[in-house]
NUTI-354396 format. One record per residue: residue number from 1; residue in three letters; x, z, y of N, C-alpha, C, CB in turn. Coordinates in steps of 0.05 Angstrom, whole numbers, always signed. Each point is the difference from the previous one (the first is absolute). Glycine has a CB too. Layout:
! residues N
<NUM,ALA,<X,Z,Y>,<X,Z,Y>,<X,Z,Y>,<X,Z,Y>>
...
! end
This chain:
! residues 159
<1,UNK,<+17,+0,-24>,<-16,+0,+24>,<+17,+0,+25>,<-37,+23,-25>>
<2,UNK,<+29,-38,+45>,<+13,-1,+26>,<-17,+11,+22>,<+24,-39,-15>>
<3,UNK,<-14,+55,+33>,<-14,+12,+22>,<+15,-8,+26>,<-16,+38,-30>>
<4,UNK,<-1,-47,+48>,<+11,-7,+28>,<+1,+25,+14>,<-18,-46,+3>>
<5,UNK,<+41,+50,+13>,<+3,+24,+17>,<+6,-8,+30>,<+16,+25,-40>>
<6,UNK,<-30,-13,+57>,<+5,-7,+29>,<-4,+26,+16>,<-16,-50,-5>>
<7,UNK,<+27,+51,+26>,<+0,+21,+18>,<+4,-8,+29>,<+16,+27,-37>>
<8,UNK,<-25,-11,+57>,<+8,-2,+26>,<-7,-29,+12>,<+37,+36,-9>>
<9,UNK,<-61,-44,+6>,<-9,-26,+10>,<-3,+1,+30>,<-24,-10,-43>>
<10,UNK,<+15,+32,+53>,<-1,+4,+29>,<-14,-24,+14>,<+42,+27,-2>>
<11,UNK,<-66,-35,-7>,<-16,-22,+10>,<-27,+8,+9>,<+24,-28,-29>>
<12,UNK,<-36,+12,+47>,<-27,+5,+11>,<-19,-14,-19>,<+16,+2,+49>>
<13,UNK,<-7,-26,-61>,<-15,-15,-18>,<+18,-14,-19>,<-35,-5,+32>>
<14,UNK,<+25,-5,-54>,<+18,-16,-18>,<+10,-25,+14>,<-25,+17,-41>>
<15,UNK,<+51,-25,+36>,<+11,-22,+11>,<+4,-20,-23>,<+21,+27,+38>>
<16,UNK,<-14,-51,-29>,<+6,-21,-20>,<+23,+8,-18>,<-17,-35,+32>>
<17,UNK,<+37,+48,-21>,<+23,+10,-17>,<-8,+21,-19>,<+30,-8,+37>>
<18,UNK,<-49,+24,-32>,<-11,+20,-19>,<-16,-15,-22>,<-2,+37,+36>>
<19,UNK,<-14,-55,-29>,<-15,-17,-21>,<+20,-14,-18>,<-38,-8,+31>>
<20,UNK,<+60,-1,-19>,<+21,-15,-16>,<+13,+17,-19>,<+8,-30,+37>>
<21,UNK,<-3,+57,-30>,<+11,+18,-18>,<-18,+2,-25>,<+22,+24,+38>>
<22,UNK,<-48,-20,-33>,<-21,+3,-19>,<+0,-25,-18>,<-26,+28,+33>>
<23,UNK,<+26,-51,-22>,<-3,-26,-14>,<+24,-6,-15>,<-30,-18,+35>>
<24,UNK,<+53,+23,-23>,<+27,-9,-15>,<+14,+21,-15>,<+5,-30,+35>>
<25,UNK,<+3,+51,-20>,<+14,+23,-13>,<-16,+16,-20>,<+27,+2,+41>>
<26,UNK,<-51,+4,-32>,<-18,+17,-16>,<-19,-17,-17>,<+2,+36,+36>>
<27,UNK,<+2,-61,-41>,<-17,-18,-14>,<-8,+11,-27>,<+22,-37,+24>>
<28,UNK,<-3,+46,-39>,<-6,+8,-27>,<-1,+32,-6>,<+22,-46,-12>>
<29,UNK,<-26,+61,+36>,<-3,+27,-5>,<-28,+10,-6>,<+38,+3,+28>>
<30,UNK,<-39,+20,-42>,<-27,+8,-7>,<-10,+21,+19>,<+9,-12,-45>>
<31,UNK,<+7,+22,+62>,<-6,+23,+17>,<+19,-1,+23>,<-17,+27,-39>>
<32,UNK,<+7,-19,+63>,<+16,+1,+24>,<+0,+30,+9>,<-12,-48,+14>>
<33,UNK,<+36,+58,-9>,<+3,+28,+11>,<+8,-4,+30>,<+14,+21,-47>>
<34,UNK,<-27,-7,+65>,<+9,-1,+28>,<+7,+30,+7>,<-30,-42,+14>>
<35,UNK,<+56,+45,-6>,<+9,+27,+5>,<-1,+9,+29>,<+29,-8,-40>>
<36,UNK,<-53,+1,+52>,<-6,+10,+28>,<+11,-15,+22>,<+0,+42,-20>>
<37,UNK,<-10,-32,+45>,<+4,-15,+25>,<-10,-30,-1>,<+41,+31,+9>>
<38,UNK,<-67,-32,-18>,<-16,-24,+2>,<-5,-4,+31>,<-23,+7,-48>>
<39,UNK,<+15,+14,+60>,<-11,+4,+26>,<-28,-7,+3>,<+43,-7,+17>>
<40,UNK,<-54,-12,-32>,<-26,-8,-1>,<-10,-5,-26>,<+6,-17,+42>>
<41,UNK,<-31,+24,-51>,<-11,-7,-27>,<-2,-28,-4>,<-26,+40,+0>>
<42,UNK,<+22,-56,+20>,<-4,-28,-2>,<+27,-14,-17>,<-32,+1,+49>>
<43,UNK,<+53,+11,-47>,<+25,-9,-13>,<-6,-5,-30>,<+30,+26,+34>>
<44,UNK,<-46,-8,-45>,<-5,-1,-29>,<-15,-25,-9>,<-1,+49,+0>>
<45,UNK,<-12,-63,+19>,<-14,-24,-4>,<+19,-24,-12>,<-31,+15,+39>>
<46,UNK,<+56,-13,-32>,<+19,-20,-7>,<+3,+0,-32>,<+24,+6,+46>>
<47,UNK,<-32,+18,-58>,<+2,+4,-29>,<-26,+2,-14>,<+42,+22,+9>>
<48,UNK,<-62,-35,+3>,<-28,+4,-11>,<-5,-11,-27>,<-15,+0,+46>>
<49,UNK,<+35,-16,-56>,<-5,-11,-26>,<+14,+15,-23>,<-5,-44,+23>>
<50,UNK,<+15,+69,-15>,<+15,+17,-17>,<-10,+29,+4>,<+41,-32,+2>>
<51,UNK,<-34,+48,-23>,<-6,+29,+4>,<+22,+10,+18>,<-23,+6,-45>>
<52,UNK,<+17,+11,+63>,<+19,+12,+19>,<-4,+30,+1>,<+2,-41,+28>>
<53,UNK,<+21,+57,-29>,<-1,+28,+4>,<+18,+4,+25>,<-10,+12,-51>>
<54,UNK,<+1,+2,+72>,<+14,+3,+23>,<+0,+30,+9>,<-11,-48,+11>>
<55,UNK,<+31,+57,+2>,<+1,+27,+12>,<+2,-3,+31>,<+23,+19,-41>>
<56,UNK,<-30,+0,+55>,<+2,+1,+30>,<+29,+9,+7>,<-51,+12,+7>>
<57,UNK,<+60,-22,+14>,<+26,+4,+12>,<-3,+15,+26>,<+18,-42,-23>>
<58,UNK,<+5,+49,+37>,<+0,+14,+23>,<-8,-15,+26>,<+33,+26,-24>>
<59,UNK,<-32,-53,+21>,<-9,-18,+23>,<-27,-11,-2>,<+46,-12,+5>>
<60,UNK,<-62,+20,-26>,<-27,-12,-6>,<-18,+12,+18>,<+9,-8,-48>>
<61,UNK,<-29,-7,+57>,<-23,+8,+17>,<-18,+19,-16>,<+2,-45,+26>>
<62,UNK,<-20,+58,-12>,<-17,+22,-12>,<-19,-12,-21>,<+3,+27,+44>>
<63,UNK,<-12,-53,-39>,<-18,-9,-21>,<+16,-6,-26>,<-31,-20,+35>>
<64,UNK,<+57,+15,-35>,<+16,-4,-23>,<+2,+29,-14>,<+27,-41,+22>>
<65,UNK,<-18,+61,-6>,<+5,+26,-11>,<-24,+14,-9>,<+37,+4,+29>>
<66,UNK,<-62,-12,-20>,<-24,+11,-8>,<-7,-12,-28>,<-14,+5,+49>>
<67,UNK,<+24,-29,-56>,<-7,-13,-24>,<+21,+3,-22>,<-27,-31,+29>>
<68,UNK,<+51,+32,-21>,<+21,+0,-21>,<+14,+27,-1>,<+7,-50,+7>>
<69,UNK,<-1,+59,-32>,<+16,+23,-4>,<+30,-3,+9>,<-31,+10,-37>>
<70,UNK,<+43,+11,+41>,<+29,-1,+6>,<+18,-2,-25>,<-10,+27,+41>>
<71,UNK,<-2,-21,-63>,<+16,+0,-25>,<-18,-8,-23>,<+32,+36,+17>>
<72,UNK,<-20,-53,-35>,<-17,-6,-25>,<+18,+0,-24>,<-32,-28,+27>>
<73,UNK,<+22,+32,-51>,<+13,-3,-25>,<-15,-21,-16>,<+17,+48,+1>>
<74,UNK,<-4,-69,-9>,<-12,-22,-15>,<+11,+1,-28>,<-5,-28,+41>>
<75,UNK,<-14,+30,-60>,<+6,-1,-30>,<-7,-28,-10>,<-11,+50,-7>>
<76,UNK,<+33,-63,-2>,<-3,-28,-7>,<+19,-7,-24>,<-12,-12,+49>>
<77,UNK,<+2,+0,-69>,<+15,-8,-22>,<+20,+22,-12>,<-4,-46,+20>>
<78,UNK,<-4,+70,-19>,<+18,+22,-9>,<+19,+10,+21>,<-3,-18,-44>>
<79,UNK,<+3,+8,+67>,<+17,+9,+22>,<-16,+15,+19>,<+29,-37,-7>>
<80,UNK,<-16,+58,+21>,<-12,+12,+24>,<+18,-6,+24>,<-22,+38,-27>>
<81,UNK,<+7,-49,+46>,<+13,-8,+27>,<-12,+15,+22>,<+9,-45,-16>>
<82,UNK,<+10,+59,+31>,<-8,+14,+24>,<+1,-20,+23>,<+17,+45,-18>>
<83,UNK,<-36,-44,+36>,<-1,-18,+23>,<-5,+19,+26>,<-19,-43,-30>>
<84,UNK,<+38,+39,+50>,<+1,+17,+23>,<+12,-16,+22>,<+4,+43,-28>>
<85,UNK,<-10,-38,+52>,<+14,-13,+24>,<+28,+13,+4>,<-46,-10,+24>>
<86,UNK,<+44,+36,-16>,<+21,+13,+8>,<-3,+11,+31>,<+26,-30,-34>>
<87,UNK,<-9,+47,+42>,<-4,+12,+27>,<+26,+11,+10>,<-47,+12,-11>>
<88,UNK,<+49,-9,+37>,<+23,+10,+13>,<+24,-17,-1>,<-18,+43,-9>>
<89,UNK,<+41,-31,+12>,<+26,-13,-1>,<+4,-12,-29>,<+20,+33,+35>>
<90,UNK,<-6,-57,-33>,<+7,-14,-25>,<+22,+15,-16>,<-12,-44,+23>>
<91,UNK,<+27,+61,-9>,<+22,+14,-13>,<-14,+23,-16>,<+35,-12,+39>>
<92,UNK,<-29,+12,-65>,<-11,+20,-18>,<-30,-6,-9>,<+33,+32,+23>>
<93,UNK,<-44,-56,-15>,<-27,-5,-6>,<-5,-2,-31>,<-4,-24,+46>>
<94,UNK,<+22,+12,-61>,<-3,-2,-30>,<-3,+29,-12>,<+27,-43,+0>>
<95,UNK,<-12,+61,+10>,<-2,+27,-9>,<-27,+14,+4>,<+48,+2,+9>>
<96,UNK,<-58,-7,+15>,<-26,+8,+6>,<-22,-12,-17>,<+17,+7,+44>>
<97,UNK,<-15,-32,-47>,<-21,-15,-16>,<+2,+6,-29>,<+0,-37,+33>>
<98,UNK,<+23,+38,-45>,<+1,+6,-28>,<-12,+28,-8>,<+42,-29,-1>>
<99,UNK,<-39,+49,+20>,<-12,+25,-3>,<-32,+0,+2>,<+44,+19,+18>>
<100,UNK,<-54,-43,-8>,<-30,-3,+1>,<-14,-8,-25>,<+5,-10,+44>>
<101,UNK,<+13,+3,-65>,<-14,-10,-23>,<+15,+12,-25>,<-14,-44,+24>>
<102,UNK,<-2,+48,-44>,<+11,+11,-27>,<-10,-19,-21>,<+1,+51,+14>>
<103,UNK,<+16,-56,-35>,<-6,-16,-22>,<-4,-31,+5>,<-20,+43,-18>>
<104,UNK,<+32,-53,+39>,<-2,-29,+4>,<+27,-14,-10>,<-32,+8,+42>>
<105,UNK,<+27,-34,-46>,<+23,-16,-7>,<+12,-15,+22>,<-20,-4,-44>>
<106,UNK,<+3,+0,+66>,<+9,-12,+25>,<-14,+9,+23>,<+13,-37,-24>>
<107,UNK,<+0,+36,+47>,<-13,+7,+26>,<+5,-23,+18>,<+6,+48,-6>>
<108,UNK,<-29,-59,+15>,<-1,-22,+20>,<-4,+13,+26>,<-19,-34,-31>>
<109,UNK,<+35,+28,+50>,<-2,+8,+28>,<+7,-19,+20>,<+9,+42,-15>>
<110,UNK,<-15,-36,+41>,<+8,-18,+22>,<+14,+16,+21>,<-37,-32,-9>>
<111,UNK,<+28,+27,+35>,<+7,+17,+24>,<+28,-7,+10>,<-29,+38,-18>>
<112,UNK,<+50,-42,+2>,<+28,-1,+10>,<+5,-29,+10>,<+16,+37,-32>>
<113,UNK,<-32,-57,+24>,<+4,-30,+7>,<+26,-9,-15>,<-24,+4,+50>>
<114,UNK,<+35,+10,-70>,<+23,-5,-13>,<-5,-2,-30>,<+25,+22,+37>>
<115,UNK,<-21,-43,-50>,<-5,-4,-28>,<+19,+20,-17>,<-14,-50,+9>>
<116,UNK,<+1,+60,-30>,<+16,+18,-19>,<-11,-4,-29>,<+8,+37,+37>>
<117,UNK,<+11,-38,-54>,<-9,-6,-29>,<+21,+15,-18>,<-22,-48,+11>>
<118,UNK,<+20,+73,-17>,<+18,+13,-17>,<-13,+25,-14>,<+37,-16,+31>>
<119,UNK,<-23,+27,-51>,<-8,+23,-14>,<+10,+24,+13>,<-1,-24,-41>>
<120,UNK,<-16,+45,+43>,<+8,+27,+10>,<-16,+20,-18>,<+9,-16,+51>>
<121,UNK,<+9,+32,-64>,<-12,+21,-18>,<-19,-11,-21>,<+4,+33,+39>>
<122,UNK,<+2,-56,-48>,<-15,-12,-22>,<-25,-16,+9>,<+16,+38,-28>>
<123,UNK,<-20,-40,+56>,<-22,-12,+12>,<+10,-26,+15>,<-25,+46,+5>>
<124,UNK,<+9,-68,-9>,<+8,-23,+17>,<-11,+4,+28>,<+0,-30,-40>>
<125,UNK,<+17,+29,+60>,<-9,+4,+28>,<+1,-29,+11>,<+19,+51,+6>>
<126,UNK,<-43,-61,+3>,<-2,-28,+6>,<-15,-2,+27>,<+0,-13,-50>>
<127,UNK,<+15,+3,+70>,<-12,-6,+25>,<+6,-30,+5>,<+7,+49,+18>>
<128,UNK,<-31,-64,-15>,<+4,-29,+3>,<+10,-8,+25>,<-35,-6,-28>>
<129,UNK,<+43,+23,+45>,<+8,-8,+28>,<-25,-4,+17>,<+43,-22,-16>>
<130,UNK,<-41,+7,+36>,<-23,-2,+18>,<-5,-31,+3>,<+11,+45,+25>>
<131,UNK,<-39,-51,-28>,<-9,-27,+5>,<+7,-7,+29>,<-38,+4,-33>>
<132,UNK,<+35,+17,+51>,<+5,-6,+28>,<+30,+0,+7>,<-44,+22,+10>>
<133,UNK,<+62,-16,-29>,<+26,-1,+6>,<+12,+27,+12>,<-9,-49,+7>>
<134,UNK,<+33,+48,+2>,<+13,+24,+13>,<-15,+8,+25>,<+44,-14,-17>>
<135,UNK,<-41,+40,+23>,<-15,+10,+23>,<+4,-14,+26>,<+3,+42,-21>>
<136,UNK,<+23,-46,+28>,<+8,-10,+26>,<-2,-32,+3>,<+31,+41,+3>>
<137,UNK,<-22,-54,-23>,<+2,-31,+3>,<-18,-15,-20>,<+49,+5,+15>>
<138,UNK,<-64,+9,-33>,<-17,-15,-18>,<+16,-18,-20>,<-34,+1,+37>>
<139,UNK,<+59,+7,-44>,<+15,-15,-17>,<-3,+13,-28>,<+32,-15,+38>>
<140,UNK,<-19,+3,-59>,<+1,+9,-27>,<-27,+8,-11>,<+44,+16,+9>>
<141,UNK,<-65,-36,-5>,<-26,+5,-10>,<+3,-4,-32>,<-24,-17,+46>>
<142,UNK,<+7,+36,-59>,<-1,-1,-30>,<-24,+12,-13>,<+48,+2,+1>>
<143,UNK,<-52,-10,-25>,<-21,+11,-16>,<+11,+6,-28>,<-36,-25,+27>>
<144,UNK,<+21,+34,-45>,<+13,+7,-26>,<-21,-8,-25>,<+28,+40,+26>>
<145,UNK,<-15,-40,-49>,<-17,-3,-25>,<+9,+22,-19>,<-6,-51,+5>>
<146,UNK,<-12,+66,-18>,<+5,+16,-22>,<-7,-13,-25>,<-7,+36,+28>>
<147,UNK,<+24,-37,-46>,<-7,-11,-27>,<-2,+23,-22>,<+25,-46,+12>>
<148,UNK,<-46,+47,-25>,<-4,+20,-20>,<-2,-13,-28>,<-24,+29,+35>>
<149,UNK,<+44,-21,-52>,<-1,-9,-27>,<+13,+22,-18>,<+1,-50,+15>>
<150,UNK,<+22,+47,-23>,<+14,+22,-16>,<+8,+23,+18>,<+17,-34,-33>>
<151,UNK,<-16,+28,+58>,<+7,+18,+21>,<-12,-6,+26>,<+41,+7,-23>>
<152,UNK,<-32,+2,+45>,<-11,-8,+25>,<+25,-8,+18>,<-44,+32,-4>>
<153,UNK,<+41,-56,+14>,<+22,-12,+15>,<-9,-11,+27>,<+23,-11,-43>>
<154,UNK,<-7,+17,+64>,<-7,-10,+27>,<+16,-22,+9>,<-14,+43,+9>>
<155,UNK,<+4,-63,+6>,<+14,-22,+11>,<-8,-1,+30>,<+2,-27,-47>>
<156,UNK,<+17,+25,+66>,<-2,-4,+27>,<-1,-31,+5>,<+24,+46,+10>>
<157,UNK,<-42,-56,+7>,<-2,-28,+7>,<+2,-3,+30>,<-29,-8,-41>>
<158,UNK,<+49,-5,+51>,<+1,-6,+29>,<-21,-20,+6>,<+49,+9,+3>>
<159,UNK,<-61,-8,+21>,<-19,-19,+9>,<+8,-11,+27>,<-35,+22,-27>>
! end
């Protein structure tokens, strides 16, 4: 199974580039995880042909935070995946996040606008980076794919 992972879209409405990610990069995924900072619920329309699980981030409007939880645990194909945005300083963020979940195989998060894909204390820590790119210049835009089979593997994809 393949899962599309996106975070930090920071959009008012879906853009052509967001629709392209869904059509091209996420073409064969069964599920899309959005790790927060959608800013508007309308962003999820870009993935209307797929199941989507999203969490609220620190930059989301009140209508988003009223509808979406700040943390989810997804049980799928024998794997448990934690989904969260993150908060505060990027320094030490993974330590704070990992303490928020128990018994998960992977934690998907956002907030830092920096892609990350590594094991920590036996848990895959996966940040797809930011669809919107780096905070200052909008560079290094990326999304991710999680592949579930004999294990769980993450791949970062530059866009």
